[in-house]
C-alpha positions as CSV (number, residue, x, y, z in Angstrom):
1,X,49.6,130.2,98.6
2,X,52.7,128.2,99.0
3,X,52.5,128.6,102.8
4,X,49.3,126.5,103.0
5,X,51.1,123.5,101.3
6,X,52.9,123.2,104.5
7,X,51.0,120.5,106.7
8,X,52.2,121.6,110.0
9,X,51.2,125.3,109.2
10,X,47.7,123.9,107.9
11,X,47.1,122.0,111.2
12,X,48.0,125.3,113.3
13,X,45.4,127.3,111.2
14,X,42.8,124.7,111.6
15,X,43.3,124.6,115.5
16,X,43.2,128.3,115.7
17,X,40.1,128.8,113.4
18,X,38.5,125.8,115.3
19,X,39.2,127.4,118.7
20,X,37.9,130.7,117.5
21,X,34.8,129.1,116.1
22,X,34.1,127.4,119.5
23,X,34.7,130.6,121.5
24,X,32.8,132.8,119.3
25,X,29.9,130.4,119.5
26,X,30.1,130.3,123.3
27,X,30.2,134.2,123.4
28,X,27.2,134.4,121.1
29,X,25.0,132.9,123.8
30,X,25.8,136.0,125.8
31,X,25.3,138.4,123.1
32,X,25.7,138.8,119.4
33,X,28.3,141.6,119.8
34,X,30.5,139.5,122.0
35,X,30.3,136.5,119.6
36,X,31.2,138.7,116.5
37,X,34.1,140.3,118.5
38,X,35.4,136.9,119.5
39,X,35.2,135.6,116.0
40,X,37.0,138.8,114.8
41,X,39.8,138.3,117.4
42,X,40.1,134.6,116.2
43,X,40.4,135.7,112.6
44,X,42.8,138.3,113.5
45,X,45.0,135.7,115.6
46,X,45.1,133.3,112.6
47,X,46.0,136.2,110.0
48,X,48.8,137.3,112.4
49,X,50.0,133.7,112.7
50,X,50.0,133.4,109.0
51,X,51.7,136.7,108.4
52,X,54.6,135.9,111.0
53,X,54.8,132.3,109.5
54,X,55.2,133.9,106.0
55,X,58.1,136.2,107.3
56,X,59.7,133.3,109.1
57,X,59.5,131.2,106.0
58,X,61.0,134.1,103.9
59,X,64.0,134.3,106.3
60,X,64.4,130.4,106.0
61,X,64.3,130.6,102.3
62,X,67.0,133.4,102.3
63,X,69.1,131.3,104.8
64,X,68.7,128.3,102.4
65,X,69.9,130.4,99.4
66,X,72.9,131.6,101.4
67,X,73.9,128.1,102.4
68,X,73.5,127.0,98.9
69,X,76.0,129.8,97.6
70,X,78.4,129.2,100.3
71,X,78.6,125.4,100.2
72,X,77.9,124.6,96.4
73,X,78.9,127.7,94.5
74,X,81.9,128.8,96.2
75,X,80.4,131.9,98.0
76,X,82.8,133.6,100.3
77,X,80.4,135.8,102.5
78,X,79.1,134.3,105.7
79,X,75.6,134.5,106.8
80,X,74.3,138.0,107.9
81,X,73.2,138.5,111.4
82,X,69.7,138.9,112.4
83,X,67.5,139.9,115.3
84,X,67.4,137.8,118.4
85,X,65.4,134.7,118.3
86,X,65.3,131.0,117.4
87,X,66.2,131.8,113.8
88,X,69.2,133.9,114.9
89,X,70.5,131.0,117.2
90,X,70.3,128.6,114.1
91,X,72.2,131.0,112.0
92,X,74.9,131.3,114.6
93,X,75.3,127.6,114.8
94,X,75.4,127.3,111.0
95,X,78.1,129.9,111.0
96,X,80.2,127.9,113.3
97,X,79.6,124.8,111.1
98,X,80.3,126.7,107.9
99,X,83.8,128.1,109.4
100,X,84.5,124.5,110.6
101,X,83.8,122.9,107.3
102,X,86.1,125.6,105.6
103,X,88.8,124.9,108.1
104,X,88.6,121.3,107.4
105,X,88.6,121.8,103.6
106,X,91.6,124.0,103.8
107,X,93.3,121.3,105.9
108,X,92.5,118.6,103.6
109,X,93.8,120.6,100.5
110,X,97.0,121.5,102.3
111,X,97.4,117.9,103.2
112,X,96.7,116.6,99.7
113,X,99.0,119.2,98.1
114,X,101.7,118.0,100.7
115,X,101.1,114.4,100.0
116,X,101.4,114.9,96.2
117,X,104.6,116.8,96.7
118,X,105.9,114.2,98.9
119,X,104.9,111.6,96.6
120,X,106.7,113.1,93.8
121,X,109.8,113.7,95.8
122,X,109.8,110.1,97.0
123,X,109.4,108.8,93.4
124,X,112.4,110.9,92.4
125,X,114.4,109.6,95.6
126,X,113.6,106.0,94.5
127,X,114.3,106.4,90.9
128,X,117.9,107.7,91.4
129,X,119.1,104.5,93.3
130,X,117.1,102.2,91.1
131,X,118.6,103.8,88.0
132,X,122.2,103.3,89.6
133,X,121.3,99.6,90.6
134,X,120.2,98.8,86.9
135,X,123.2,100.5,85.6
136,X,125.5,98.6,88.1
137,X,123.8,95.3,87.2
138,X,124.4,95.9,83.6
139,X,128.0,96.7,84.0
140,X,128.5,93.7,86.3
141,X,127.1,91.4,83.6
142,X,130.1,92.2,81.2
143,X,132.4,89.2,80.9
144,X,135.6,91.1,80.4
145,X,135.2,93.2,83.5
146,X,138.4,94.0,85.6
147,X,138.3,92.4,89.1
148,X,139.0,95.9,90.7
149,X,136.1,97.4,88.8
150,X,133.8,94.6,89.7
151,X,134.6,95.0,93.3
152,X,133.8,98.7,93.1
153,X,130.6,98.3,91.4
154,X,129.6,95.6,93.9
155,X,130.3,98.1,96.7
156,X,128.2,100.7,95.0
157,X,125.5,98.4,94.6
158,X,125.3,97.3,98.3
159,X,125.5,101.1,99.2
160,X,122.4,101.8,97.0
161,X,120.5,98.7,98.4
162,X,121.3,99.9,102.0
163,X,120.1,103.4,101.2
164,X,116.8,102.2,99.5
165,X,116.3,99.8,102.5
166,X,116.8,102.7,104.9
167,X,114.4,104.9,102.9
168,X,111.6,102.3,102.9
169,X,112.0,101.3,106.6
170,X,111.9,104.9,107.4
171,X,108.7,105.7,105.6
172,X,107.0,102.6,107.1
173,X,107.9,104.0,110.5
174,X,106.4,107.3,109.8
175,X,103.4,105.7,108.4
176,X,103.0,103.8,111.6
177,X,103.4,106.9,113.8
178,X,100.7,108.8,111.5
179,X,98.3,105.7,111.9
180,X,98.8,105.9,115.8
181,X,99.7,102.1,115.8
182,X,102.9,102.5,117.5
183,X,102.8,101.5,121.4
184,X,105.9,102.9,123.0
185,X,107.5,101.1,125.8
186,X,108.0,102.9,129.2
187,X,111.5,101.5,130.2
188,X,114.0,103.0,132.1
189,X,117.1,103.7,129.9
190,X,120.7,104.8,130.6
191,X,122.1,107.4,128.3
192,X,125.2,105.5,127.5
193,X,123.3,102.5,126.4
194,X,121.2,104.6,124.2
195,X,124.0,106.4,122.5
196,X,125.8,103.1,122.0
197,X,122.6,101.6,120.3
198,X,122.1,104.6,118.2
199,X,125.7,105.0,117.0
200,X,126.4,101.2,116.3
201,X,125.0,101.3,112.7
202,X,127.0,104.4,111.9
203,X,130.6,102.8,112.7
204,X,131.6,102.1,109.4
205,X,130.4,105.6,107.7
206,X,132.4,107.4,110.8
207,X,135.5,105.2,109.8
208,X,135.1,105.9,106.0
209,X,134.7,109.7,106.6
210,X,137.5,109.8,109.2
211,X,135.1,111.5,111.6
212,X,135.6,111.0,115.4
213,X,132.7,110.4,117.8
214,X,133.2,111.7,121.3
215,X,130.6,110.6,123.8
216,X,130.1,111.9,127.2
217,X,127.1,109.9,128.6
218,X,126.8,107.6,131.4
219,X,124.3,106.8,134.0
220,X,121.9,109.4,133.3
221,X,118.5,108.0,133.1
222,X,115.5,108.5,130.9
223,X,112.0,106.7,130.3
224,X,111.3,105.6,126.8
225,X,111.5,102.8,124.4
226,X,115.1,101.9,123.4
227,X,114.4,100.9,119.9
228,X,112.4,104.0,118.8
229,X,114.6,106.4,120.9
230,X,117.8,104.9,119.4
231,X,116.1,105.4,116.0
232,X,115.4,109.0,116.7
233,X,119.0,109.6,117.8
234,X,120.5,107.5,115.2
235,X,118.9,109.8,112.6
236,X,120.3,113.0,114.1
237,X,123.8,111.2,114.3
238,X,123.4,110.3,110.6
239,X,122.6,113.9,109.8
240,X,125.8,115.0,111.7
241,X,128.0,112.5,109.9
242,X,126.8,113.6,106.4
243,X,127.7,117.1,107.3
244,X,131.0,116.7,109.2
245,X,134.0,117.1,107.0
246,X,137.0,114.5,107.0
247,X,138.9,115.0,110.3
248,X,136.0,116.5,112.0
249,X,134.4,115.6,115.3
250,X,130.8,114.9,116.6
251,X,130.1,115.3,120.3
252,X,127.3,113.5,122.1
253,X,126.6,114.6,125.7
254,X,124.1,113.8,128.5
255,X,122.9,115.6,131.5
256,X,120.1,115.0,133.9
257,X,118.0,117.5,135.9
258,X,115.0,116.9,138.2
259,X,112.7,117.9,135.2
260,X,114.3,116.3,132.2
261,X,117.1,114.3,130.7
262,X,119.0,116.1,127.9
263,X,121.0,114.7,125.1
264,X,123.0,117.0,122.6
265,X,124.6,116.2,119.5
266,X,127.3,118.9,118.0
267,X,129.2,118.6,114.9
268,X,132.1,120.5,113.5
269,X,130.3,120.9,110.1
270,X,129.2,124.4,108.5
271,X,126.1,124.5,110.5
272,X,122.7,125.6,109.2
273,X,121.8,128.4,106.9
274,X,119.4,130.9,108.6
275,X,116.7,130.3,106.0
276,X,116.7,126.4,106.7
277,X,116.3,126.5,110.4
278,X,112.7,126.9,110.6
279,X,111.9,124.2,108.2
280,X,114.6,121.5,109.4
281,X,112.1,119.1,110.6
282,X,109.6,119.4,107.9
283,X,109.2,116.1,105.9
284,X,111.0,115.9,102.7
285,X,112.8,119.3,103.2
286,X,116.2,119.4,102.0
287,X,118.2,122.4,103.2
288,X,121.0,124.2,101.3
289,X,123.9,122.0,102.4
290,X,121.9,118.6,102.0
291,X,123.8,115.6,100.8
292,X,123.0,114.3,97.3
293,X,121.3,111.2,98.9
294,X,119.5,113.1,101.6
295,X,115.7,112.6,101.3
296,X,114.6,114.9,104.2
297,X,112.7,112.5,106.4
298,X,115.2,111.4,109.1
299,X,114.9,114.7,111.3
300,X,111.2,114.7,110.8
301,X,111.0,111.2,112.0
302,X,113.3,111.9,115.1
303,X,111.2,114.9,116.1
304,X,107.9,112.8,116.1
305,X,109.5,110.0,118.0
306,X,110.6,112.5,120.6
307,X,107.3,114.3,120.8
308,X,105.4,110.8,121.2
309,X,107.4,110.1,124.2
310,X,107.1,113.5,126.1
311,X,110.1,114.9,124.7
312,X,111.4,117.7,122.3
313,X,114.0,118.0,119.6
314,X,115.4,121.3,118.6
315,X,118.3,122.6,116.4
316,X,120.4,125.6,116.2
317,X,123.9,126.9,115.2
318,X,126.5,126.1,118.0
319,X,128.3,129.1,119.3
320,X,131.6,127.8,118.1
321,X,130.4,126.6,114.9
322,X,128.7,123.5,113.7
323,X,125.1,122.2,114.2
324,X,123.7,121.5,117.5
325,X,120.6,119.4,118.1
326,X,119.1,119.0,121.6
327,X,116.9,116.2,122.9
328,X,114.9,116.7,126.1
329,X,112.9,114.0,127.6
330,X,110.8,115.3,130.3
331,X,110.1,113.3,133.7
332,X,106.5,114.8,133.8
333,X,103.8,115.5,131.2
334,X,104.4,119.0,129.5
């Protein structure tokens, strides 16, 4: 019998039989009938114990088969419920473990697919400026190139290099946020200084596109890291610059309440397509009106920076047209 190969069960049966022998021998001194009855009861107890152990081991074998099917052969059915008891409690805990393992596996698969798609998209985004750089370098090597053409190619080369530099730096910042290695400062900032710092790198693009920047921000205060918060606001402003037509306007306004400090960025562009609004802050998502050089990581980075500093970032279509972004930095934990 396979059960008797179990050393624990053998020890239990030996103890039961030994106890039965001792008690039956003691009872035999009183009367042979009492000794025989005691011996019979001992054998019955050992047999019942063996029967229940066999039933329990069958349940455990079935449990093992179900686990093997679920974990190794792609079974979908969860474990069946059993009567109350220790085995039922074990099954309940295993059910929880199986559900958690499936959730983790699904999350890992989704993350792997998202990373694979992001890597492919990133490779494409890097390949485009690299191809342009290689072509410009080849053209610039021509000896009889006209000065005006050489100047235009040099400008385009610098623009492509600046775009690649921004792309790599943004990806590195996202990686640092994902790794949890960023330690945000908790300084008291003025809205005016924050807007000035965020808009400074965009002075030339604003001028080239003939887009006006109107700022209504002054002594409103918020707590945060100037470098990272300016990066978040700058990415939103960059998005507004890309979508505002020549002669348009970008408005930045600030207000402070007892609960939060709010910064809004509104442009006079076409606004968002309804299908784009739910996915604006997804990494590598490019909406219908995305600029040719858009990668789809600037807004994702902006929202993550805001969230890491007890803030929020939302987007909607403004009532009078154009896109409207709203930062809120809360003064208490929300």
